[in-house]
ChimeraX commands (.cxc) that place a marker at each C-alpha (Angstrom):
marker #1 position 0.31,0.03,-0.02 radius 0.5
marker #1 position 1.79,2.79,-0.83 radius 0.5
marker #1 position 0.66,7.34,-0.58 radius 0.5
marker #1 position 1.85,9.69,-2.36 radius 0.5
marker #1 position 2.82,13.02,-0.08 radius 0.5
marker #1 position 2.55,16.04,-2.20 radius 0.5
marker #1 position 5.88,18.19,0.10 radius 0.5
marker #1 position 7.57,21.53,0.46 radius 0.5
marker #1 position 5.89,22.47,4.12 radius 0.5
marker #1 position 6.69,21.54,7.66 radius 0.5
marker #1 position 3.47,19.31,7.87 radius 0.5
marker #1 position 4.85,17.35,4.95 radius 0.5
marker #1 position 7.59,16.80,6.78 radius 0.5
marker #1 position 5.89,16.15,9.74 radius 0.5
marker #1 position 3.26,14.01,8.57 radius 0.5
marker #1 position 6.69,11.73,6.71 radius 0.5
marker #1 position 8.05,11.87,10.83 radius 0.5
marker #1 position 4.46,10.78,11.88 radius 0.5
marker #1 position 3.96,7.61,9.37 radius 0.5
marker #1 position 7.10,7.20,10.20 radius 0.5
marker #1 position 6.39,6.18,13.99 radius 0.5
marker #1 position 2.97,5.69,14.24 radius 0.5
marker #1 position 2.53,3.69,10.90 radius 0.5
marker #1 position 5.36,2.00,9.50 radius 0.5
marker #1 position 3.42,-0.61,7.50 radius 0.5
marker #1 position 2.48,2.25,5.79 radius 0.5
marker #1 position 4.63,3.05,2.16 radius 0.5
marker #1 position 4.77,6.72,1.69 radius 0.5
marker #1 position 6.38,8.82,-0.76 radius 0.5
marker #1 position 7.37,11.81,-0.77 radius 0.5
marker #1 position 7.38,14.41,-4.12 radius 0.5
marker #1 position 9.04,17.57,-3.80 radius 0.5
marker #1 position 8.93,19.55,-6.86 radius 0.5
marker #1 position 12.64,20.54,-6.52 radius 0.5
marker #1 position 12.83,24.53,-5.78 radius 0.5
marker #1 position 15.15,24.23,-3.10 radius 0.5
marker #1 position 18.37,22.36,-2.77 radius 0.5
marker #1 position 19.19,21.57,-0.06 radius 0.5
marker #1 position 15.61,20.57,1.96 radius 0.5
marker #1 position 14.44,18.88,4.86 radius 0.5
marker #1 position 15.83,15.65,6.03 radius 0.5
marker #1 position 13.37,12.49,5.56 radius 0.5
marker #1 position 12.26,9.28,6.32 radius 0.5
marker #1 position 10.88,8.30,4.36 radius 0.5
marker #1 position 11.82,8.26,-0.41 radius 0.5
marker #1 position 11.85,11.36,-1.63 radius 0.5
marker #1 position 11.34,12.08,-5.63 radius 0.5
marker #1 position 12.38,15.32,-6.52 radius 0.5
marker #1 position 11.19,17.28,-10.24 radius 0.5
marker #1 position 7.24,17.67,-11.43 radius 0.5
marker #1 position 5.21,14.88,-12.84 radius 0.5
marker #1 position 4.78,15.94,-16.65 radius 0.5
marker #1 position 1.66,18.13,-16.53 radius 0.5
marker #1 position -2.23,15.41,-15.48 radius 0.5
marker #1 position -1.58,13.54,-17.39 radius 0.5
marker #1 position 2.30,12.46,-16.13 radius 0.5
marker #1 position 0.62,12.33,-12.56 radius 0.5
marker #1 position -1.93,9.76,-13.70 radius 0.5
marker #1 position 1.45,7.59,-15.66 radius 0.5
marker #1 position 2.49,8.01,-12.20 radius 0.5
marker #1 position 0.04,6.74,-9.73 radius 0.5
marker #1 position -0.85,3.88,-11.90 radius 0.5
marker #1 position 2.80,2.54,-11.83 radius 0.5
marker #1 position 3.30,3.16,-8.20 radius 0.5
marker #1 position 0.76,1.91,-7.19 radius 0.5
marker #1 position -0.58,4.49,-5.25 radius 0.5
marker #1 position -3.54,3.97,-3.36 radius 0.5
marker #1 position -4.16,7.89,-1.26 radius 0.5
marker #1 position -2.63,11.50,-2.18 radius 0.5
marker #1 position -2.40,13.79,0.45 radius 0.5
marker #1 position -1.18,16.72,-0.78 radius 0.5
marker #1 position 0.68,19.13,1.38 radius 0.5
marker #1 position 1.98,21.77,-0.68 radius 0.5
marker #1 position 2.85,24.97,-0.47 radius 0.5
marker #1 position -0.55,27.54,0.28 radius 0.5
marker #1 position 0.69,29.64,-2.64 radius 0.5
marker #1 position 1.08,26.17,-5.11 radius 0.5
marker #1 position -1.49,27.18,-8.24 radius 0.5
marker #1 position -0.72,24.63,-10.17 radius 0.5
marker #1 position 0.01,21.03,-8.23 radius 0.5
marker #1 position -3.04,20.93,-6.36 radius 0.5
marker #1 position -4.90,21.03,-9.64 radius 0.5
marker #1 position -3.62,18.59,-11.49 radius 0.5
marker #1 position -3.57,16.06,-8.18 radius 0.5
marker #1 position -7.20,17.15,-8.51 radius 0.5
marker #1 position -8.04,15.59,-11.78 radius 0.5
marker #1 position -5.19,13.30,-11.70 radius 0.5
marker #1 position -7.22,11.67,-8.41 radius 0.5
marker #1 position -10.08,11.96,-9.86 radius 0.5
marker #1 position -9.57,9.99,-13.50 radius 0.5
marker #1 position -7.66,7.12,-11.85 radius 0.5
marker #1 position -10.68,6.78,-8.78 radius 0.5
marker #1 position -7.87,7.43,-5.97 radius 0.5
marker #1 position -8.92,9.41,-3.37 radius 0.5
marker #1 position -7.30,12.62,-2.55 radius 0.5
marker #1 position -6.82,14.88,0.98 radius 0.5
marker #1 position -5.06,18.27,1.27 radius 0.5
marker #1 position -3.77,19.68,4.71 radius 0.5
marker #1 position -3.83,23.46,4.36 radius 0.5
marker #1 position -3.01,25.73,7.57 radius 0.5
marker #1 position -5.54,28.27,8.09 radius 0.5
marker #1 position -4.53,31.68,6.75 radius 0.5
marker #1 position -2.97,34.56,8.62 radius 0.5
marker #1 position -5.63,37.48,10.17 radius 0.5
marker #1 position -5.14,40.83,11.27 radius 0.5
marker #1 position -5.05,41.69,14.55 radius 0.5
marker #1 position -5.20,44.83,16.60 radius 0.5
marker #1 position -2.63,47.32,15.57 radius 0.5
marker #1 position -1.51,45.88,11.84 radius 0.5
marker #1 position -1.43,47.48,9.40 radius 0.5
marker #1 position -1.59,45.73,6.30 radius 0.5
marker #1 position -2.34,46.35,3.05 radius 0.5
marker #1 position -3.90,43.03,1.08 radius 0.5
marker #1 position -2.75,42.07,-2.46 radius 0.5
marker #1 position -3.72,39.42,-5.12 radius 0.5
marker #1 position -0.39,38.32,-6.55 radius 0.5
marker #1 position 3.76,39.61,-6.39 radius 0.5
marker #1 position 2.99,41.98,-8.99 radius 0.5
marker #1 position 0.98,44.17,-7.24 radius 0.5
marker #1 position 2.64,43.73,-3.88 radius 0.5
marker #1 position 5.80,45.20,-5.65 radius 0.5
marker #1 position 3.95,48.20,-7.49 radius 0.5
marker #1 position 1.69,48.59,-3.20 radius 0.5
marker #1 position 5.37,49.66,-1.65 radius 0.5
marker #1 position 4.85,53.12,-3.83 radius 0.5
marker #1 position 6.61,55.63,-5.68 radius 0.5
marker #1 position 8.95,57.21,-2.54 radius 0.5
marker #1 position 12.57,55.26,-1.52 radius 0.5
marker #1 position 12.07,52.92,1.20 radius 0.5
marker #1 position 13.27,49.84,2.91 radius 0.5
marker #1 position 11.95,46.84,1.96 radius 0.5
marker #1 position 11.96,43.41,3.76 radius 0.5
marker #1 position 11.35,40.88,1.83 radius 0.5
marker #1 position 9.42,37.47,3.24 radius 0.5
marker #1 position 8.68,35.70,-0.35 radius 0.5
marker #1 position 11.26,32.92,-1.07 radius 0.5
marker #1 position 13.65,34.23,-4.18 radius 0.5
marker #1 position 11.34,32.42,-7.19 radius 0.5
marker #1 position 9.01,35.42,-6.62 radius 0.5
marker #1 position 11.66,37.85,-6.10 radius 0.5
marker #1 position 12.18,39.35,-10.26 radius 0.5
marker #1 position 8.67,41.22,-10.09 radius 0.5
marker #1 position 10.66,43.95,-7.46 radius 0.5
marker #1 position 13.29,44.28,-10.51 radius 0.5
marker #1 position 10.83,47.12,-11.66 radius 0.5
marker #1 position 10.90,49.48,-8.50 radius 0.5
marker #1 position 14.39,49.45,-8.23 radius 0.5
marker #1 position 13.85,52.98,-6.43 radius 0.5
marker #1 position 13.94,50.73,-2.93 radius 0.5
marker #1 position 16.77,49.18,-0.24 radius 0.5
marker #1 position 15.63,45.43,-0.31 radius 0.5
marker #1 position 16.29,43.39,2.09 radius 0.5
marker #1 position 15.64,39.78,1.20 radius 0.5
marker #1 position 15.47,36.91,3.50 radius 0.5
marker #1 position 15.85,33.26,1.38 radius 0.5
marker #1 position 16.82,29.97,2.45 radius 0.5
marker #1 position 19.81,29.79,-0.54 radius 0.5
marker #1 position 21.44,32.51,-2.54 radius 0.5
marker #1 position 19.62,34.86,-4.94 radius 0.5
marker #1 position 21.55,34.85,-7.44 radius 0.5
marker #1 position 20.49,37.37,-10.48 radius 0.5
marker #1 position 16.95,37.10,-9.33 radius 0.5
marker #1 position 16.85,40.91,-7.72 radius 0.5
marker #1 position 19.14,42.80,-10.08 radius 0.5
marker #1 position 18.63,46.12,-8.37 radius 0.5
marker #1 position 21.47,48.57,-6.67 radius 0.5
marker #1 position 20.53,48.03,-3.38 radius 0.5
marker #1 position 19.57,44.69,-2.02 radius 0.5
marker #1 position 21.56,42.74,1.24 radius 0.5
marker #1 position 20.09,38.70,1.63 radius 0.5
marker #1 position 20.04,37.03,4.32 radius 0.5
marker #1 position 20.10,33.08,4.08 radius 0.5
marker #1 position 18.67,31.59,6.81 radius 0.5
marker #1 position 15.64,28.82,7.73 radius 0.5
marker #1 position 12.63,29.86,9.98 radius 0.5
marker #1 position 11.15,29.40,12.91 radius 0.5
marker #1 position 11.73,32.61,13.46 radius 0.5
marker #1 position 10.86,33.93,16.83 radius 0.5
marker #1 position 9.01,37.49,17.36 radius 0.5
marker #1 position 12.06,38.85,19.62 radius 0.5
marker #1 position 14.33,38.12,17.09 radius 0.5
marker #1 position 11.94,39.54,13.59 radius 0.5
marker #1 position 11.61,42.70,15.87 radius 0.5
marker #1 position 15.57,42.68,16.75 radius 0.5
marker #1 position 16.14,42.84,13.46 radius 0.5
marker #1 position 13.60,44.85,11.80 radius 0.5
marker #1 position 15.40,47.69,14.09 radius 0.5
marker #1 position 18.85,47.17,12.88 radius 0.5
marker #1 position 18.23,47.22,9.50 radius 0.5
marker #1 position 15.97,50.28,9.43 radius 0.5
marker #1 position 12.57,48.47,7.26 radius 0.5
marker #1 position 10.22,50.52,7.00 radius 0.5
marker #1 position 8.06,48.00,5.53 radius 0.5
marker #1 position 7.68,44.36,4.93 radius 0.5
marker #1 position 6.13,42.41,2.25 radius 0.5
marker #1 position 4.81,38.50,2.89 radius 0.5
marker #1 position 2.94,35.84,1.59 radius 0.5
marker #1 position 0.53,34.37,3.69 radius 0.5
marker #1 position 1.54,31.63,4.36 radius 0.5
marker #1 position -0.22,30.73,7.63 radius 0.5
marker #1 position 1.44,28.73,10.58 radius 0.5
marker #1 position 3.69,29.35,13.14 radius 0.5
marker #1 position 6.94,29.57,12.47 radius 0.5
marker #1 position 7.59,32.73,10.27 radius 0.5
marker #1 position 4.46,34.71,11.90 radius 0.5
marker #1 position 6.74,36.51,14.00 radius 0.5
marker #1 position 7.60,38.89,11.47 radius 0.5
marker #1 position 4.00,39.78,11.87 radius 0.5
marker #1 position 4.43,40.41,15.68 radius 0.5
marker #1 position 7.03,42.62,15.39 radius 0.5
marker #1 position 6.06,44.75,12.76 radius 0.5
marker #1 position 2.51,45.35,14.40 radius 0.5
marker #1 position 4.73,46.40,17.37 radius 0.5
marker #1 position 6.84,48.45,15.30 radius 0.5
marker #1 position 3.81,49.88,13.82 radius 0.5
marker #1 position 5.33,49.35,10.53 radius 0.5
marker #1 position 3.11,48.64,7.62 radius 0.5
marker #1 position 2.93,45.37,5.75 radius 0.5
marker #1 position 1.87,44.05,2.18 radius 0.5
marker #1 position 0.54,40.79,2.39 radius 0.5
marker #1 position 0.51,38.58,-0.14 radius 0.5
marker #1 position -3.32,36.54,-1.15 radius 0.5
marker #1 position -2.99,32.52,-1.35 radius 0.5
marker #1 position -3.91,31.71,-5.61 radius 0.5
marker #1 position -7.28,29.82,-5.68 radius 0.5
marker #1 position -7.29,26.32,-4.59 radius 0.5
marker #1 position -9.52,22.83,-6.11 radius 0.5
marker #1 position -12.37,21.94,-3.85 radius 0.5
marker #1 position -11.16,18.43,-2.42 radius 0.5
marker #1 position -11.59,17.03,0.93 radius 0.5
marker #1 position -9.72,18.87,3.18 radius 0.5
marker #1 position -8.01,18.98,6.90 radius 0.5
marker #1 position -5.79,21.49,8.88 radius 0.5
marker #1 position -3.65,19.45,10.58 radius 0.5
marker #1 position -1.54,16.29,10.64 radius 0.5
marker #1 position -3.18,14.47,13.01 radius 0.5
marker #1 position -6.10,14.12,10.75 radius 0.5
marker #1 position -4.32,12.02,8.16 radius 0.5
marker #1 position -4.45,8.87,10.08 radius 0.5
marker #1 position -7.84,8.62,10.67 radius 0.5
marker #1 position -8.93,9.40,7.23 radius 0.5
marker #1 position -7.08,6.86,5.59 radius 0.5
marker #1 position -8.91,4.44,8.06 radius 0.5
marker #1 position -11.92,5.86,7.11 radius 0.5
marker #1 position -10.75,5.16,3.31 radius 0.5
marker #1 position -10.38,1.54,4.45 radius 0.5
marker #1 position -6.66,1.81,3.38 radius 0.5
marker #1 position -5.40,1.33,7.26 radius 0.5
marker #1 position -6.65,-0.13,10.77 radius 0.5
marker #1 position -5.24,1.39,13.72 radius 0.5
marker #1 position -3.51,-1.56,16.42 radius 0.5
marker #1 position -6.92,-1.10,18.15 radius 0.5
marker #1 position -8.58,-2.67,14.99 radius 0.5
marker #1 position -10.31,1.06,14.03 radius 0.5
marker link #1:1,2 radius 0.2
marker link #1:2,3 radius 0.2
marker link #1:3,4 radius 0.2
marker link #1:4,5 radius 0.2
marker link #1:5,6 radius 0.2
marker link #1:6,7 radius 0.2
marker link #1:7,8 radius 0.2
marker link #1:8,9 radius 0.2
marker link #1:9,10 radius 0.2
marker link #1:10,11 radius 0.2
marker link #1:11,12 radius 0.2
marker link #1:12,13 radius 0.2
marker link #1:13,14 radius 0.2
marker link #1:14,15 radius 0.2
marker link #1:15,16 radius 0.2
marker link #1:16,17 radius 0.2
marker link #1:17,18 radius 0.2
marker link #1:18,19 radius 0.2
marker link #1:19,20 radius 0.2
marker link #1:20,21 radius 0.2
marker link #1:21,22 radius 0.2
marker link #1:22,23 radius 0.2
marker link #1:23,24 radius 0.2
marker link #1:24,25 radius 0.2
marker link #1:25,26 radius 0.2
marker link #1:26,27 radius 0.2
marker link #1:27,28 radius 0.2
marker link #1:28,29 radius 0.2
marker link #1:29,30 radius 0.2
marker link #1:30,31 radius 0.2
marker link #1:31,32 radius 0.2
marker link #1:32,33 radius 0.2
marker link #1:33,34 radius 0.2
marker link #1:34,35 radius 0.2
marker link #1:35,36 radius 0.2
marker link #1:36,37 radius 0.2
marker link #1:37,38 radius 0.2
marker link #1:38,39 radius 0.2
marker link #1:39,40 radius 0.2
marker link #1:40,41 radius 0.2
marker link #1:41,42 radius 0.2
marker link #1:42,43 radius 0.2
marker link #1:43,44 radius 0.2
marker link #1:44,45 radius 0.2
marker link #1:45,46 radius 0.2
marker link #1:46,47 radius 0.2
marker link #1:47,48 radius 0.2
marker link #1:48,49 radius 0.2
marker link #1:49,50 radius 0.2
marker link #1:50,51 radius 0.2
marker link #1:51,52 radius 0.2
marker link #1:52,53 radius 0.2
marker link #1:53,54 radius 0.2
marker link #1:54,55 radius 0.2
marker link #1:55,56 radius 0.2
marker link #1:56,57 radius 0.2
marker link #1:57,58 radius 0.2
marker link #1:58,59 radius 0.2
marker link #1:59,60 radius 0.2
marker link #1:60,61 radius 0.2
marker link #1:61,62 radius 0.2
marker link #1:62,63 radius 0.2
marker link #1:63,64 radius 0.2
marker link #1:64,65 radius 0.2
marker link #1:65,66 radius 0.2
marker link #1:66,67 radius 0.2
marker link #1:67,68 radius 0.2
marker link #1:68,69 radius 0.2
marker link #1:69,70 radius 0.2
marker link #1:70,71 radius 0.2
marker link #1:71,72 radius 0.2
marker link #1:72,73 radius 0.2
marker link #1:73,74 radius 0.2
marker link #1:74,75 radius 0.2
marker link #1:75,76 radius 0.2
marker link #1:76,77 radius 0.2
marker link #1:77,78 radius 0.2
marker link #1:78,79 radius 0.2
marker link #1:79,80 radius 0.2
marker link #1:80,81 radius 0.2
marker link #1:81,82 radius 0.2
marker link #1:82,83 radius 0.2
marker link #1:83,84 radius 0.2
marker link #1:84,85 radius 0.2
marker link #1:85,86 radius 0.2
marker link #1:86,87 radius 0.2
marker link #1:87,88 radius 0.2
marker link #1:88,89 radius 0.2
marker link #1:89,90 radius 0.2
marker link #1:90,91 radius 0.2
marker link #1:91,92 radius 0.2
marker link #1:92,93 radius 0.2
marker link #1:93,94 radius 0.2
marker link #1:94,95 radius 0.2
marker link #1:95,96 radius 0.2
marker link #1:96,97 radius 0.2
marker link #1:97,98 radius 0.2
marker link #1:98,99 radius 0.2
marker link #1:99,100 radius 0.2
marker link #1:100,101 radius 0.2
marker link #1:101,102 radius 0.2
marker link #1:102,103 radius 0.2
marker link #1:103,104 radius 0.2
marker link #1:104,105 radius 0.2
marker link #1:105,106 radius 0.2
marker link #1:106,107 radius 0.2
marker link #1:107,108 radius 0.2
marker link #1:108,109 radius 0.2
marker link #1:109,110 radius 0.2
marker link #1:110,111 radius 0.2
marker link #1:111,112 radius 0.2
marker link #1:112,113 radius 0.2
marker link #1:113,114 radius 0.2
marker link #1:114,115 radius 0.2
marker link #1:115,116 radius 0.2
marker link #1:116,117 radius 0.2
marker link #1:117,118 radius 0.2
marker link #1:118,119 radius 0.2
marker link #1:119,120 radius 0.2
marker link #1:120,121 radius 0.2
marker link #1:121,122 radius 0.2
marker link #1:122,123 radius 0.2
marker link #1:123,124 radius 0.2
marker link #1:124,125 radius 0.2
marker link #1:125,126 radius 0.2
marker link #1:126,127 radius 0.2
marker link #1:127,128 radius 0.2
marker link #1:128,129 radius 0.2
marker link #1:129,130 radius 0.2
marker link #1:130,131 radius 0.2
marker link #1:131,132 radius 0.2
marker link #1:132,133 radius 0.2
marker link #1:133,134 radius 0.2
marker link #1:134,135 radius 0.2
marker link #1:135,136 radius 0.2
marker link #1:136,137 radius 0.2
marker link #1:137,138 radius 0.2
marker link #1:138,139 radius 0.2
marker link #1:139,140 radius 0.2
marker link #1:140,141 radius 0.2
marker link #1:141,142 radius 0.2
marker link #1:142,143 radius 0.2
marker link #1:143,144 radius 0.2
marker link #1:144,145 radius 0.2
marker link #1:145,146 radius 0.2
marker link #1:146,147 radius 0.2
marker link #1:147,148 radius 0.2
marker link #1:148,149 radius 0.2
marker link #1:149,150 radius 0.2
marker link #1:150,151 radius 0.2
marker link #1:151,152 radius 0.2
marker link #1:152,153 radius 0.2
marker link #1:153,154 radius 0.2
marker link #1:154,155 radius 0.2
marker link #1:155,156 radius 0.2
marker link #1:156,157 radius 0.2
marker link #1:157,158 radius 0.2
marker link #1:158,159 radius 0.2
marker link #1:159,160 radius 0.2
marker link #1:160,161 radius 0.2
marker link #1:161,162 radius 0.2
marker link #1:162,163 radius 0.2
marker link #1:163,164 radius 0.2
marker link #1:164,165 radius 0.2
marker link #1:165,166 radius 0.2
marker link #1:166,167 radius 0.2
marker link #1:167,168 radius 0.2
marker link #1:168,169 radius 0.2
marker link #1:169,170 radius 0.2
marker link #1:170,171 radius 0.2
marker link #1:171,172 radius 0.2
marker link #1:172,173 radius 0.2
marker link #1:173,174 radius 0.2
marker link #1:174,175 radius 0.2
marker link #1:175,176 radius 0.2
marker link #1:176,177 radius 0.2
marker link #1:177,178 radius 0.2
marker link #1:178,179 radius 0.2
marker link #1:179,180 radius 0.2
marker link #1:180,181 radius 0.2
marker link #1:181,182 radius 0.2
marker link #1:182,183 radius 0.2
marker link #1:183,184 radius 0.2
marker link #1:184,185 radius 0.2
marker link #1:185,186 radius 0.2
marker link #1:186,187 radius 0.2
marker link #1:187,188 radius 0.2
marker link #1:188,189 radius 0.2
marker link #1:189,190 radius 0.2
marker link #1:190,191 radius 0.2
marker link #1:191,192 radius 0.2
marker link #1:192,193 radius 0.2
marker link #1:193,194 radius 0.2
marker link #1:194,195 radius 0.2
marker link #1:195,196 radius 0.2
marker link #1:196,197 radius 0.2
marker link #1:197,198 radius 0.2
marker link #1:198,199 radius 0.2
marker link #1:199,200 radius 0.2
marker link #1:200,201 radius 0.2
marker link #1:201,202 radius 0.2
marker link #1:202,203 radius 0.2
marker link #1:203,204 radius 0.2
marker link #1:204,205 radius 0.2
marker link #1:205,206 radius 0.2
marker link #1:206,207 radius 0.2
marker link #1:207,208 radius 0.2
marker link #1:208,209 radius 0.2
marker link #1:209,210 radius 0.2
marker link #1:210,211 radius 0.2
marker link #1:211,212 radius 0.2
marker link #1:212,213 radius 0.2
marker link #1:213,214 radius 0.2
marker link #1:214,215 radius 0.2
marker link #1:215,216 radius 0.2
marker link #1:216,217 radius 0.2
marker link #1:217,218 radius 0.2
marker link #1:218,219 radius 0.2
marker link #1:219,220 radius 0.2
marker link #1:220,221 radius 0.2
marker link #1:221,222 radius 0.2
marker link #1:222,223 radius 0.2
marker link #1:223,224 radius 0.2
marker link #1:224,225 radius 0.2
marker link #1:225,226 radius 0.2
marker link #1:226,227 radius 0.2
marker link #1:227,228 radius 0.2
marker link #1:228,229 radius 0.2
marker link #1:229,230 radius 0.2
marker link #1:230,231 radius 0.2
marker link #1:231,232 radius 0.2
marker link #1:232,233 radius 0.2
marker link #1:233,234 radius 0.2
marker link #1:234,235 radius 0.2
marker link #1:235,236 radius 0.2
marker link #1:236,237 radius 0.2
marker link #1:237,238 radius 0.2
marker link #1:238,239 radius 0.2
marker link #1:239,240 radius 0.2
marker link #1:240,241 radius 0.2
marker link #1:241,242 radius 0.2
marker link #1:242,243 radius 0.2
marker link #1:243,244 radius 0.2
marker link #1:244,245 radius 0.2
marker link #1:245,246 radius 0.2
marker link #1:246,247 radius 0.2
marker link #1:247,248 radius 0.2
marker link #1:248,249 radius 0.2
marker link #1:249,250 radius 0.2
marker link #1:250,251 radius 0.2
marker link #1:251,252 radius 0.2
marker link #1:252,253 radius 0.2
marker link #1:253,254 radius 0.2
view
């Protein structure tokens, strides 16, 4: 019995650990898009790269004997969730999505919500400011159209030439980050505005707490649309779902 996990999030990594500890009889494979050169270590077999669209994913489901798919892709994955929906529906494979809750503005927040990265770059305005970009390296080229700003970029890996502007400082780091550390960093770097994707979750929420404390404006990029599939918000709900599908029996036979 093989379960395919479409990974790329902390939830996928945690599910990896959960299955290894509580359901070793389940053969699970984690699939990563390959955007990160040095992904988190895994207890399970890992495949890296795309499937070749919906038809490629359908072939993979059949060839590997996949009995269920867990979509634990990033909240900003815009294509793979729809490919998974179509492929699983075509092959009759159960699909479950793990989707963490979005962040919501709190009292004292100064958010400007925008629909996409291009709109985020435009929302910074014409006046030069010190901008803290916490959006990942793949989204950086949009900000080349606003070269007047002085950017502080945080990414997991080197950004190369993705942000060709006169002033860009780069911090290489992987979360989680505490609110105290984020506040100290923003003070030290003279940050005037924060740009963030609404990824949700606790690992990087500290930057929003810090911005609130410092009364800094935040440009918040909202999530792309997702398919209407069965969804849970925590990995603890995955094993009960597999049980309900008749794919896994607990020690108590439930």
